[in-house]
PDB file of N, CA, C and O in Angstrom:
ATOM      1  N   MET A   1      -2.729  13.493  -0.386  1.00  0.00           N
ATOM      2  CA  MET A   1      -2.045  12.333   0.159  1.00  0.00           C
ATOM      3  C   MET A   1      -2.584  11.072  -0.521  1.00  0.00           C
ATOM      4  O   MET A   1      -3.790  10.920  -0.716  1.00  0.00           O
ATOM      5  N   ALA A   2      -1.687  10.197  -0.866  1.00  0.00           N
ATOM      6  CA  ALA A   2      -2.074   8.950  -1.521  1.00  0.00           C
ATOM      7  C   ALA A   2      -2.834   8.072  -0.527  1.00  0.00           C
ATOM      8  O   ALA A   2      -2.669   8.195   0.687  1.00  0.00           O
ATOM      9  N   LYS A   3      -3.655   7.199  -1.059  1.00  0.00           N
ATOM     10  CA  LYS A   3      -4.415   6.287  -0.213  1.00  0.00           C
ATOM     11  C   LYS A   3      -3.473   5.271   0.405  1.00  0.00           C
ATOM     12  O   LYS A   3      -2.794   4.529  -0.305  1.00  0.00           O
ATOM     13  N   ASP A   4      -3.432   5.240   1.714  1.00  0.00           N
ATOM     14  CA  ASP A   4      -2.632   4.253   2.418  1.00  0.00           C
ATOM     15  C   ASP A   4      -3.495   3.041   2.714  1.00  0.00           C
ATOM     16  O   ASP A   4      -4.687   3.166   2.995  1.00  0.00           O
ATOM     17  N   LYS A   5      -2.880   1.865   2.649  1.00  0.00           N
ATOM     18  CA  LYS A   5      -3.552   0.624   3.047  1.00  0.00           C
ATOM     19  C   LYS A   5      -3.138   0.372   4.484  1.00  0.00           C
ATOM     20  O   LYS A   5      -1.998  -0.008   4.749  1.00  0.00           O
ATOM     21  N   THR A   6      -4.063   0.584   5.412  1.00  0.00           N
ATOM     22  CA  THR A   6      -3.753   0.488   6.834  1.00  0.00           C
ATOM     23  C   THR A   6      -4.624  -0.576   7.491  1.00  0.00           C
ATOM     24  O   THR A   6      -5.843  -0.606   7.321  1.00  0.00           O
ATOM     25  N   THR A   7      -3.959  -1.452   8.251  1.00  0.00           N
ATOM     26  CA  THR A   7      -4.663  -2.477   9.007  1.00  0.00           C
ATOM     27  C   THR A   7      -4.188  -2.423  10.447  1.00  0.00           C
ATOM     28  O   THR A   7      -2.987  -2.386  10.715  1.00  0.00           O
ATOM     29  N   LEU A   8      -5.136  -2.419  11.371  1.00  0.00           N
ATOM     30  CA  LEU A   8      -4.844  -2.417  12.795  1.00  0.00           C
ATOM     31  C   LEU A   8      -5.328  -3.736  13.385  1.00  0.00           C
ATOM     32  O   LEU A   8      -6.524  -4.028  13.390  1.00  0.00           O
ATOM     33  N   TYR A   9      -4.380  -4.528  13.883  1.00  0.00           N
ATOM     34  CA  TYR A   9      -4.697  -5.769  14.582  1.00  0.00           C
ATOM     35  C   TYR A   9      -4.683  -5.438  16.071  1.00  0.00           C
ATOM     36  O   TYR A   9      -3.681  -4.943  16.588  1.00  0.00           O
ATOM     37  N   ALA A  10      -5.786  -5.709  16.758  1.00  0.00           N
ATOM     38  CA  ALA A  10      -5.933  -5.241  18.128  1.00  0.00           C
ATOM     39  C   ALA A  10      -6.668  -6.261  18.986  1.00  0.00           C
ATOM     40  O   ALA A  10      -7.199  -7.261  18.502  1.00  0.00           O
ATOM     41  N   LEU A  11      -6.674  -5.965  20.281  1.00  0.00           N
ATOM     42  CA  LEU A  11      -7.484  -6.706  21.245  1.00  0.00           C
ATOM     43  C   LEU A  11      -8.518  -5.740  21.810  1.00  0.00           C
ATOM     44  O   LEU A  11      -8.206  -4.575  22.056  1.00  0.00           O
ATOM     45  N   SER A  12      -9.718  -6.199  22.012  1.00  0.00           N
ATOM     46  CA  SER A  12     -10.801  -5.313  22.465  1.00  0.00           C
ATOM     47  C   SER A  12     -10.545  -4.732  23.851  1.00  0.00           C
ATOM     48  O   SER A  12     -11.103  -3.688  24.189  1.00  0.00           O
ATOM     49  N   THR A  13      -9.715  -5.382  24.658  1.00  0.00           N
ATOM     50  CA  THR A  13      -9.466  -4.949  26.032  1.00  0.00           C
ATOM     51  C   THR A  13      -8.171  -4.150  26.198  1.00  0.00           C
ATOM     52  O   THR A  13      -7.833  -3.754  27.314  1.00  0.00           O
ATOM     53  N   CYS A  14      -7.454  -3.912  25.120  1.00  0.00           N
ATOM     54  CA  CYS A  14      -6.117  -3.302  25.170  1.00  0.00           C
ATOM     55  C   CYS A  14      -6.196  -1.772  25.081  1.00  0.00           C
ATOM     56  O   CYS A  14      -6.713  -1.228  24.106  1.00  0.00           O
ATOM     57  N   SER A  15      -5.678  -1.084  26.110  1.00  0.00           N
ATOM     58  CA  SER A  15      -5.736   0.385  26.110  1.00  0.00           C
ATOM     59  C   SER A  15      -4.855   0.988  25.005  1.00  0.00           C
ATOM     60  O   SER A  15      -5.215   2.013  24.427  1.00  0.00           O
ATOM     61  N   HIS A  16      -3.718   0.372  24.709  1.00  0.00           N
ATOM     62  CA  HIS A  16      -2.853   0.879  23.629  1.00  0.00           C
ATOM     63  C   HIS A  16      -3.530   0.711  22.267  1.00  0.00           C
ATOM     64  O   HIS A  16      -3.376   1.547  21.376  1.00  0.00           O
ATOM     65  N   CYS A  17      -4.278  -0.377  22.122  1.00  0.00           N
ATOM     66  CA  CYS A  17      -5.029  -0.602  20.879  1.00  0.00           C
ATOM     67  C   CYS A  17      -6.107   0.474  20.705  1.00  0.00           C
ATOM     68  O   CYS A  17      -6.310   0.993  19.607  1.00  0.00           O
ATOM     69  N   LYS A  18      -6.790   0.797  21.801  1.00  0.00           N
ATOM     70  CA  LYS A  18      -7.830   1.829  21.749  1.00  0.00           C
ATOM     71  C   LYS A  18      -7.220   3.192  21.415  1.00  0.00           C
ATOM     72  O   LYS A  18      -7.803   3.969  20.658  1.00  0.00           O
ATOM     73  N   SER A  19      -6.042   3.477  21.983  1.00  0.00           N
ATOM     74  CA  SER A  19      -5.362   4.745  21.690  1.00  0.00           C
ATOM     75  C   SER A  19      -4.954   4.812  20.222  1.00  0.00           C
ATOM     76  O   SER A  19      -5.044   5.867  19.593  1.00  0.00           O
ATOM     77  N   THR A  20      -4.507   3.688  19.684  1.00  0.00           N
ATOM     78  CA  THR A  20      -4.105   3.649  18.273  1.00  0.00           C
ATOM     79  C   THR A  20      -5.316   3.875  17.372  1.00  0.00           C
ATOM     80  O   THR A  20      -5.241   4.627  16.400  1.00  0.00           O
ATOM     81  N   LYS A  21      -6.425   3.226  17.695  1.00  0.00           N
ATOM     82  CA  LYS A  21      -7.663   3.399  16.925  1.00  0.00           C
ATOM     83  C   LYS A  21      -8.103   4.864  16.960  1.00  0.00           C
ATOM     84  O   LYS A  21      -8.499   5.423  15.938  1.00  0.00           O
ATOM     85  N   LYS A  22      -8.033   5.476  18.134  1.00  0.00           N
ATOM     86  CA  LYS A  22      -8.417   6.884  18.284  1.00  0.00           C
ATOM     87  C   LYS A  22      -7.504   7.783  17.441  1.00  0.00           C
ATOM     88  O   LYS A  22      -7.979   8.696  16.766  1.00  0.00           O
ATOM     89  N   LEU A  23      -6.195   7.519  17.483  1.00  0.00           N
ATOM     90  CA  LEU A  23      -5.242   8.311  16.701  1.00  0.00           C
ATOM     91  C   LEU A  23      -5.543   8.212  15.212  1.00  0.00           C
ATOM     92  O   LEU A  23      -5.589   9.231  14.523  1.00  0.00           O
ATOM     93  N   LEU A  24      -5.749   7.002  14.710  1.00  0.00           N
ATOM     94  CA  LEU A  24      -6.045   6.830  13.281  1.00  0.00           C
ATOM     95  C   LEU A  24      -7.325   7.568  12.900  1.00  0.00           C
ATOM     96  O   LEU A  24      -7.394   8.190  11.840  1.00  0.00           O
ATOM     97  N   SER A  25      -8.331   7.499  13.758  1.00  0.00           N
ATOM     98  CA  SER A  25      -9.589   8.189  13.482  1.00  0.00           C
ATOM     99  C   SER A  25      -9.402   9.707  13.488  1.00  0.00           C
ATOM    100  O   SER A  25      -9.934  10.408  12.627  1.00  0.00           O
ATOM    101  N   GLU A  26      -8.637  10.212  14.472  1.00  0.00           N
ATOM    102  CA  GLU A  26      -8.379  11.658  14.552  1.00  0.00           C
ATOM    103  C   GLU A  26      -7.611  12.160  13.335  1.00  0.00           C
ATOM    104  O   GLU A  26      -7.761  13.312  12.929  1.00  0.00           O
ATOM    105  N   CYS A  27      -6.785  11.286  12.753  1.00  0.00           N
ATOM    106  CA  CYS A  27      -5.997  11.652  11.565  1.00  0.00           C
ATOM    107  C   CYS A  27      -6.785  11.403  10.276  1.00  0.00           C
ATOM    108  O   CYS A  27      -6.243  11.534   9.178  1.00  0.00           O
ATOM    109  N   ASN A  28      -8.074  11.040  10.414  1.00  0.00           N
ATOM    110  CA  ASN A  28      -8.947  10.782   9.263  1.00  0.00           C
ATOM    111  C   ASN A  28      -8.387   9.710   8.336  1.00  0.00           C
ATOM    112  O   ASN A  28      -8.449   9.832   7.112  1.00  0.00           O
ATOM    113  N   VAL A  29      -7.841   8.663   8.938  1.00  0.00           N
ATOM    114  CA  VAL A  29      -7.270   7.560   8.171  1.00  0.00           C
ATOM    115  C   VAL A  29      -8.321   6.460   8.038  1.00  0.00           C
ATOM    116  O   VAL A  29      -8.932   6.048   9.023  1.00  0.00           O
ATOM    117  N   GLU A  30      -8.521   5.993   6.808  1.00  0.00           N
ATOM    118  CA  GLU A  30      -9.374   4.828   6.601  1.00  0.00           C
ATOM    119  C   GLU A  30      -8.516   3.610   6.892  1.00  0.00           C
ATOM    120  O   GLU A  30      -7.400   3.491   6.386  1.00  0.00           O
ATOM    121  N   TYR A  31      -9.040   2.704   7.710  1.00  0.00           N
ATOM    122  CA  TYR A  31      -8.257   1.537   8.082  1.00  0.00           C
ATOM    123  C   TYR A  31      -9.157   0.350   8.357  1.00  0.00           C
ATOM    124  O   TYR A  31     -10.336   0.492   8.684  1.00  0.00           O
ATOM    125  N   GLU A  32      -8.564  -0.830   8.213  1.00  0.00           N
ATOM    126  CA  GLU A  32      -9.252  -2.054   8.578  1.00  0.00           C
ATOM    127  C   GLU A  32      -8.903  -2.336  10.040  1.00  0.00           C
ATOM    128  O   GLU A  32      -7.736  -2.266  10.426  1.00  0.00           O
ATOM    129  N   TYR A  33      -9.900  -2.648  10.838  1.00  0.00           N
ATOM    130  CA  TYR A  33      -9.708  -2.851  12.271  1.00  0.00           C
ATOM    131  C   TYR A  33     -10.145  -4.265  12.614  1.00  0.00           C
ATOM    132  O   TYR A  33     -11.302  -4.634  12.411  1.00  0.00           O
ATOM    133  N   ILE A  34      -9.211  -5.057  13.138  1.00  0.00           N
ATOM    134  CA  ILE A  34      -9.519  -6.445  13.465  1.00  0.00           C
ATOM    135  C   ILE A  34      -9.261  -6.672  14.949  1.00  0.00           C
ATOM    136  O   ILE A  34      -8.119  -6.610  15.406  1.00  0.00           O
ATOM    137  N   GLU A  35     -10.334  -6.936  15.700  1.00  0.00           N
ATOM    138  CA  GLU A  35     -10.203  -7.280  17.119  1.00  0.00           C
ATOM    139  C   GLU A  35     -10.037  -8.796  17.190  1.00  0.00           C
ATOM    140  O   GLU A  35     -11.004  -9.550  17.081  1.00  0.00           O
ATOM    141  N   VAL A  36      -8.814  -9.214  17.373  1.00  0.00           N
ATOM    142  CA  VAL A  36      -8.454 -10.627  17.284  1.00  0.00           C
ATOM    143  C   VAL A  36      -9.166 -11.467  18.340  1.00  0.00           C
ATOM    144  O   VAL A  36      -9.534 -12.611  18.071  1.00  0.00           O
ATOM    145  N   ASP A  37      -9.363 -10.916  19.535  1.00  0.00           N
ATOM    146  CA  ASP A  37     -10.014 -11.687  20.595  1.00  0.00           C
ATOM    147  C   ASP A  37     -11.506 -11.916  20.338  1.00  0.00           C
ATOM    148  O   ASP A  37     -12.133 -12.721  21.026  1.00  0.00           O
ATOM    149  N   ASP A  38     -12.074 -11.222  19.363  1.00  0.00           N
ATOM    150  CA  ASP A  38     -13.473 -11.444  18.996  1.00  0.00           C
ATOM    151  C   ASP A  38     -13.640 -12.522  17.930  1.00  0.00           C
ATOM    152  O   ASP A  38     -14.759 -12.942  17.635  1.00  0.00           O
ATOM    153  N   LEU A  39     -12.522 -12.971  17.351  1.00  0.00           N
ATOM    154  CA  LEU A  39     -12.569 -13.995  16.306  1.00  0.00           C
ATOM    155  C   LEU A  39     -12.555 -15.384  16.943  1.00  0.00           C
ATOM    156  O   LEU A  39     -12.153 -15.551  18.094  1.00  0.00           O
ATOM    157  N   GLU A  40     -13.000 -16.374  16.171  1.00  0.00           N
ATOM    158  CA  GLU A  40     -13.020 -17.743  16.672  1.00  0.00           C
ATOM    159  C   GLU A  40     -12.515 -18.712  15.619  1.00  0.00           C
ATOM    160  O   GLU A  40     -12.513 -18.409  14.425  1.00  0.00           O
ATOM    161  N   GLY A  41     -12.092 -19.872  16.072  1.00  0.00           N
ATOM    162  CA  GLY A  41     -11.764 -20.989  15.198  1.00  0.00           C
ATOM    163  C   GLY A  41     -10.718 -20.692  14.142  1.00  0.00           C
ATOM    164  O   GLY A  41      -9.681 -20.087  14.413  1.00  0.00           O
ATOM    165  N   GLU A  42     -11.019 -21.138  12.928  1.00  0.00           N
ATOM    166  CA  GLU A  42     -10.082 -21.022  11.815  1.00  0.00           C
ATOM    167  C   GLU A  42      -9.785 -19.565  11.449  1.00  0.00           C
ATOM    168  O   GLU A  42      -8.664 -19.228  11.068  1.00  0.00           O
ATOM    169  N   GLU A  43     -10.796 -18.714  11.569  1.00  0.00           N
ATOM    170  CA  GLU A  43     -10.591 -17.300  11.260  1.00  0.00           C
ATOM    171  C   GLU A  43      -9.540 -16.703  12.202  1.00  0.00           C
ATOM    172  O   GLU A  43      -8.649 -15.976  11.762  1.00  0.00           O
ATOM    173  N   ARG A  44      -9.645 -17.009  13.480  1.00  0.00           N
ATOM    174  CA  ARG A  44      -8.683 -16.508  14.465  1.00  0.00           C
ATOM    175  C   ARG A  44      -7.287 -17.065  14.172  1.00  0.00           C
ATOM    176  O   ARG A  44      -6.303 -16.326  14.200  1.00  0.00           O
ATOM    177  N   LYS A  45      -7.203 -18.372  13.891  1.00  0.00           N
ATOM    178  CA  LYS A  45      -5.911 -19.000  13.574  1.00  0.00           C
ATOM    179  C   LYS A  45      -5.254 -18.329  12.381  1.00  0.00           C
ATOM    180  O   LYS A  45      -4.056 -18.048  12.403  1.00  0.00           O
ATOM    181  N   ALA A  46      -6.038 -18.069  11.336  1.00  0.00           N
ATOM    182  CA  ALA A  46      -5.507 -17.454  10.115  1.00  0.00           C
ATOM    183  C   ALA A  46      -4.995 -16.039  10.389  1.00  0.00           C
ATOM    184  O   ALA A  46      -3.924 -15.667   9.909  1.00  0.00           O
ATOM    185  N   ILE A  47      -5.743 -15.255  11.148  1.00  0.00           N
ATOM    186  CA  ILE A  47      -5.327 -13.881  11.463  1.00  0.00           C
ATOM    187  C   ILE A  47      -4.067 -13.900  12.329  1.00  0.00           C
ATOM    188  O   ILE A  47      -3.151 -13.110  12.099  1.00  0.00           O
ATOM    189  N   LEU A  48      -4.008 -14.792  13.320  1.00  0.00           N
ATOM    190  CA  LEU A  48      -2.813 -14.881  14.168  1.00  0.00           C
ATOM    191  C   LEU A  48      -1.584 -15.272  13.344  1.00  0.00           C
ATOM    192  O   LEU A  48      -0.485 -14.785  13.607  1.00  0.00           O
ATOM    193  N   ALA A  49      -1.761 -16.140  12.358  1.00  0.00           N
ATOM    194  CA  ALA A  49      -0.646 -16.507  11.467  1.00  0.00           C
ATOM    195  C   ALA A  49      -0.189 -15.281  10.675  1.00  0.00           C
ATOM    196  O   ALA A  49       1.010 -15.063  10.500  1.00  0.00           O
ATOM    197  N   ASP A  50      -1.146 -14.482  10.199  1.00  0.00           N
ATOM    198  CA  ASP A  50      -0.802 -13.244   9.474  1.00  0.00           C
ATOM    199  C   ASP A  50      -0.020 -12.295  10.374  1.00  0.00           C
ATOM    200  O   ASP A  50       0.973 -11.705   9.948  1.00  0.00           O
ATOM    201  N   ILE A  51      -0.468 -12.151  11.614  1.00  0.00           N
ATOM    202  CA  ILE A  51       0.198 -11.238  12.548  1.00  0.00           C
ATOM    203  C   ILE A  51       1.617 -11.725  12.834  1.00  0.00           C
ATOM    204  O   ILE A  51       2.549 -10.920  12.865  1.00  0.00           O
ATOM    205  N   ARG A  52       1.794 -13.028  13.042  1.00  0.00           N
ATOM    206  CA  ARG A  52       3.135 -13.571  13.339  1.00  0.00           C
ATOM    207  C   ARG A  52       4.123 -13.308  12.204  1.00  0.00           C
ATOM    208  O   ARG A  52       5.319 -13.146  12.446  1.00  0.00           O
ATOM    209  N   GLU A  53       3.627 -13.265  10.970  1.00  0.00           N
ATOM    210  CA  GLU A  53       4.511 -12.933   9.841  1.00  0.00           C
ATOM    211  C   GLU A  53       4.998 -11.488   9.945  1.00  0.00           C
ATOM    212  O   GLU A  53       6.133 -11.186   9.576  1.00  0.00           O
ATOM    213  N   LEU A  54       4.151 -10.610  10.439  1.00  0.00           N
ATOM    214  CA  LEU A  54       4.497  -9.197  10.580  1.00  0.00           C
ATOM    215  C   LEU A  54       5.256  -8.941  11.880  1.00  0.00           C
ATOM    216  O   LEU A  54       6.170  -8.117  11.918  1.00  0.00           O
ATOM    217  N   ASN A  55       4.877  -9.641  12.933  1.00  0.00           N
ATOM    218  CA  ASN A  55       5.360  -9.396  14.287  1.00  0.00           C
ATOM    219  C   ASN A  55       5.455 -10.748  14.996  1.00  0.00           C
ATOM    220  O   ASN A  55       4.475 -11.204  15.586  1.00  0.00           O
ATOM    221  N   PRO A  56       6.626 -11.394  14.944  1.00  0.00           N
ATOM    222  CA  PRO A  56       6.770 -12.744  15.509  1.00  0.00           C
ATOM    223  C   PRO A  56       6.358 -12.865  16.978  1.00  0.00           C
ATOM    224  O   PRO A  56       5.968 -13.948  17.414  1.00  0.00           O
ATOM    225  N   ARG A  57       6.435 -11.779  17.749  1.00  0.00           N
ATOM    226  CA  ARG A  57       6.013 -11.822  19.154  1.00  0.00           C
ATOM    227  C   ARG A  57       4.492 -11.833  19.277  1.00  0.00           C
ATOM    228  O   ARG A  57       3.952 -12.165  20.332  1.00  0.00           O
ATOM    229  N   CYS A  58       3.809 -11.472  18.202  1.00  0.00           N
ATOM    230  CA  CYS A  58       2.342 -11.479  18.169  1.00  0.00           C
ATOM    231  C   CYS A  58       1.765 -10.624  19.305  1.00  0.00           C
ATOM    232  O   CYS A  58       0.853 -11.043  20.018  1.00  0.00           O
ATOM    233  N   SER A  59       2.324  -9.413  19.453  1.00  0.00           N
ATOM    234  CA  SER A  59       1.840  -8.498  20.482  1.00  0.00           C
ATOM    235  C   SER A  59       0.954  -7.435  19.836  1.00  0.00           C
ATOM    236  O   SER A  59       0.915  -7.291  18.614  1.00  0.00           O
ATOM    237  N   PHE A  60       0.250  -6.700  20.683  1.00  0.00           N
ATOM    238  CA  PHE A  60      -0.751  -5.757  20.185  1.00  0.00           C
ATOM    239  C   PHE A  60      -0.540  -4.376  20.773  1.00  0.00           C
ATOM    240  O   PHE A  60      -0.029  -4.239  21.885  1.00  0.00           O
ATOM    241  N   PRO A  61      -0.930  -3.357  20.032  1.00  0.00           N
ATOM    242  CA  PRO A  61      -1.423  -3.399  18.657  1.00  0.00           C
ATOM    243  C   PRO A  61      -0.293  -3.658  17.664  1.00  0.00           C
ATOM    244  O   PRO A  61       0.860  -3.294  17.896  1.00  0.00           O
ATOM    245  N   THR A  62      -0.654  -4.291  16.560  1.00  0.00           N
ATOM    246  CA  THR A  62       0.234  -4.424  15.420  1.00  0.00           C
ATOM    247  C   THR A  62      -0.440  -3.658  14.287  1.00  0.00           C
ATOM    248  O   THR A  62      -1.578  -3.953  13.920  1.00  0.00           O
ATOM    249  N   ILE A  63       0.264  -2.680  13.739  1.00  0.00           N
ATOM    250  CA  ILE A  63      -0.291  -1.821  12.694  1.00  0.00           C
ATOM    251  C   ILE A  63       0.525  -2.012  11.425  1.00  0.00           C
ATOM    252  O   ILE A  63       1.755  -1.975  11.457  1.00  0.00           O
ATOM    253  N   LYS A  64      -0.159  -2.216  10.317  1.00  0.00           N
ATOM    254  CA  LYS A  64       0.521  -2.293   9.028  1.00  0.00           C
ATOM    255  C   LYS A  64       0.019  -1.137   8.175  1.00  0.00           C
ATOM    256  O   LYS A  64      -1.169  -1.040   7.868  1.00  0.00           O
ATOM    257  N   ILE A  65       0.947  -0.261   7.798  1.00  0.00           N
ATOM    258  CA  ILE A  65       0.630   0.876   6.938  1.00  0.00           C
ATOM    259  C   ILE A  65       1.431   0.674   5.664  1.00  0.00           C
ATOM    260  O   ILE A  65       2.655   0.813   5.658  1.00  0.00           O
ATOM    261  N   ASN A  66       0.735   0.346   4.590  1.00  0.00           N
ATOM    262  CA  ASN A  66       1.388  -0.067   3.349  1.00  0.00           C
ATOM    263  C   ASN A  66       2.340  -1.216   3.681  1.00  0.00           C
ATOM    264  O   ASN A  66       1.876  -2.285   4.075  1.00  0.00           O
ATOM    265  N   GLU A  67       3.638  -1.037   3.538  1.00  0.00           N
ATOM    266  CA  GLU A  67       4.582  -2.119   3.848  1.00  0.00           C
ATOM    267  C   GLU A  67       5.297  -1.906   5.183  1.00  0.00           C
ATOM    268  O   GLU A  67       6.194  -2.676   5.527  1.00  0.00           O
ATOM    269  N   ILE A  68       4.920  -0.889   5.929  1.00  0.00           N
ATOM    270  CA  ILE A  68       5.563  -0.573   7.207  1.00  0.00           C
ATOM    271  C   ILE A  68       4.774  -1.222   8.337  1.00  0.00           C
ATOM    272  O   ILE A  68       3.552  -1.095   8.411  1.00  0.00           O
ATOM    273  N   VAL A  69       5.487  -1.917   9.213  1.00  0.00           N
ATOM    274  CA  VAL A  69       4.852  -2.550  10.376  1.00  0.00           C
ATOM    275  C   VAL A  69       5.321  -1.828  11.632  1.00  0.00           C
ATOM    276  O   VAL A  69       6.518  -1.633  11.839  1.00  0.00           O
ATOM    277  N   ILE A  70       4.365  -1.436  12.466  1.00  0.00           N
ATOM    278  CA  ILE A  70       4.650  -0.768  13.736  1.00  0.00           C
ATOM    279  C   ILE A  70       3.984  -1.598  14.826  1.00  0.00           C
ATOM    280  O   ILE A  70       2.801  -1.926  14.738  1.00  0.00           O
ATOM    281  N   VAL A  71       4.758  -1.932  15.850  1.00  0.00           N
ATOM    282  CA  VAL A  71       4.233  -2.712  16.960  1.00  0.00           C
ATOM    283  C   VAL A  71       4.149  -1.801  18.177  1.00  0.00           C
ATOM    284  O   VAL A  71       5.144  -1.205  18.590  1.00  0.00           O
ATOM    285  N   GLY A  72       2.956  -1.702  18.743  1.00  0.00           N
ATOM    286  CA  GLY A  72       2.751  -0.850  19.901  1.00  0.00           C
ATOM    287  C   GLY A  72       2.208   0.510  19.493  1.00  0.00           C
ATOM    288  O   GLY A  72       2.155   0.851  18.311  1.00  0.00           O
ATOM    289  N   TYR A  73       1.803   1.280  20.503  1.00  0.00           N
ATOM    290  CA  TYR A  73       1.289   2.621  20.240  1.00  0.00           C
ATOM    291  C   TYR A  73       2.469   3.575  20.187  1.00  0.00           C
ATOM    292  O   TYR A  73       2.993   4.003  21.215  1.00  0.00           O
ATOM    293  N   LYS A  74       2.877   3.901  18.965  1.00  0.00           N
ATOM    294  CA  LYS A  74       4.014   4.794  18.728  1.00  0.00           C
ATOM    295  C   LYS A  74       3.534   5.910  17.808  1.00  0.00           C
ATOM    296  O   LYS A  74       3.696   5.848  16.589  1.00  0.00           O
ATOM    297  N   GLU A  75       2.943   6.928  18.418  1.00  0.00           N
ATOM    298  CA  GLU A  75       2.283   7.997  17.674  1.00  0.00           C
ATOM    299  C   GLU A  75       3.181   8.601  16.597  1.00  0.00           C
ATOM    300  O   GLU A  75       2.763   8.764  15.451  1.00  0.00           O
ATOM    301  N   LYS A  76       4.416   8.932  16.971  1.00  0.00           N
ATOM    302  CA  LYS A  76       5.323   9.576  16.007  1.00  0.00           C
ATOM    303  C   LYS A  76       5.577   8.676  14.798  1.00  0.00           C
ATOM    304  O   LYS A  76       5.516   9.138  13.658  1.00  0.00           O
ATOM    305  N   GLN A  77       5.860   7.392  15.039  1.00  0.00           N
ATOM    306  CA  GLN A  77       6.120   6.466  13.936  1.00  0.00           C
ATOM    307  C   GLN A  77       4.881   6.258  13.071  1.00  0.00           C
ATOM    308  O   GLN A  77       4.978   6.169  11.847  1.00  0.00           O
ATOM    309  N   ILE A  78       3.724   6.184  13.710  1.00  0.00           N
ATOM    310  CA  ILE A  78       2.480   5.998  12.955  1.00  0.00           C
ATOM    311  C   ILE A  78       2.248   7.200  12.042  1.00  0.00           C
ATOM    312  O   ILE A  78       1.943   7.039  10.861  1.00  0.00           O
ATOM    313  N   LYS A  79       2.395   8.407  12.597  1.00  0.00           N
ATOM    314  CA  LYS A  79       2.189   9.612  11.790  1.00  0.00           C
ATOM    315  C   LYS A  79       3.211   9.698  10.659  1.00  0.00           C
ATOM    316  O   LYS A  79       2.860  10.066   9.538  1.00  0.00           O
ATOM    317  N   GLU A  80       4.466   9.364  10.938  1.00  0.00           N
ATOM    318  CA  GLU A  80       5.490   9.381   9.885  1.00  0.00           C
ATOM    319  C   GLU A  80       5.132   8.405   8.775  1.00  0.00           C
ATOM    320  O   GLU A  80       5.258   8.742   7.597  1.00  0.00           O
ATOM    321  N   ALA A  81       4.689   7.202   9.127  1.00  0.00           N
ATOM    322  CA  ALA A  81       4.319   6.187   8.130  1.00  0.00           C
ATOM    323  C   ALA A  81       3.140   6.647   7.276  1.00  0.00           C
ATOM    324  O   ALA A  81       3.013   6.263   6.113  1.00  0.00           O
ATOM    325  N   LEU A  82       2.282   7.474   7.867  1.00  0.00           N
ATOM    326  CA  LEU A  82       1.119   8.004   7.152  1.00  0.00           C
ATOM    327  C   LEU A  82       1.435   9.300   6.381  1.00  0.00           C
ATOM    328  O   LEU A  82       0.601   9.815   5.637  1.00  0.00           O
ATOM    329  N   GLY A  83       2.658   9.808   6.581  1.00  0.00           N
ATOM    330  CA  GLY A  83       3.039  11.052   5.919  1.00  0.00           C
ATOM    331  C   GLY A  83       2.438  12.276   6.580  1.00  0.00           C
ATOM    332  O   GLY A  83       2.255  13.305   5.929  1.00  0.00           O
ATOM    333  N   ILE A  84       2.128  12.181   7.865  1.00  0.00           N
ATOM    334  CA  ILE A  84       1.557  13.296   8.612  1.00  0.00           C
ATOM    335  C   ILE A  84       2.670  13.974   9.394  1.00  0.00           C
ATOM    336  O   ILE A  84       3.405  13.328  10.141  1.00  0.00           O
ATOM    337  N   LYS A  85       2.783  15.271   9.217  1.00  0.00           N
ATOM    338  CA  LYS A  85       3.819  16.011   9.938  1.00  0.00           C
ATOM    339  C   LYS A  85       3.378  16.235  11.376  1.00  0.00           C
ATOM    340  O   LYS A  85       2.223  16.563  11.648  1.00  0.00           O
ATOM    341  N   ASN A  86       4.325  16.052  12.291  1.00  0.00           N
ATOM    342  CA  ASN A  86       4.046  16.324  13.713  1.00  0.00           C
ATOM    343  C   ASN A  86       4.126  17.807  13.970  1.00  0.00           C
ATOM    344  O   ASN A  86       5.055  18.475  13.517  1.00  0.00           O
ATOM    345  N   GLU A  87       3.151  18.324  14.699  1.00  0.00           N
ATOM    346  CA  GLU A  87       3.204  19.722  15.100  1.00  0.00           C
ATOM    347  C   GLU A  87       3.780  19.776  16.494  1.00  0.00           C
ATOM    348  O   GLU A  87       3.285  19.120  17.410  1.00  0.00           O
ATOM    349  N   SER A  88       4.838  20.569  16.653  1.00  0.00           N
ATOM    350  CA  SER A  88       5.487  20.651  17.971  1.00  0.00           C
ATOM    351  C   SER A  88       4.968  21.831  18.744  1.00  0.00           C
ATOM    352  O   SER A  88       5.395  22.065  19.874  1.00  0.00           O
TER     353      SER A  88
END
């Protein structure tokens, strides 16, 4: 499988964000993880601007896998974007 560029924008208190992080880890995906509520000042402003470009509602989790943006914990869509086949 080719190396995917995956970024997870999350909140430290969000259960859906934690589930997404767990899923990515279980799938052995290397990803950048940014807990937005832990950022301050200009860094937080810059990250929120980045998220709004991907997801105008600025809701969490926001996941970017290569050029695909997924908002919310959507296991099937995340696995499809990563090229992982679902086992039924």
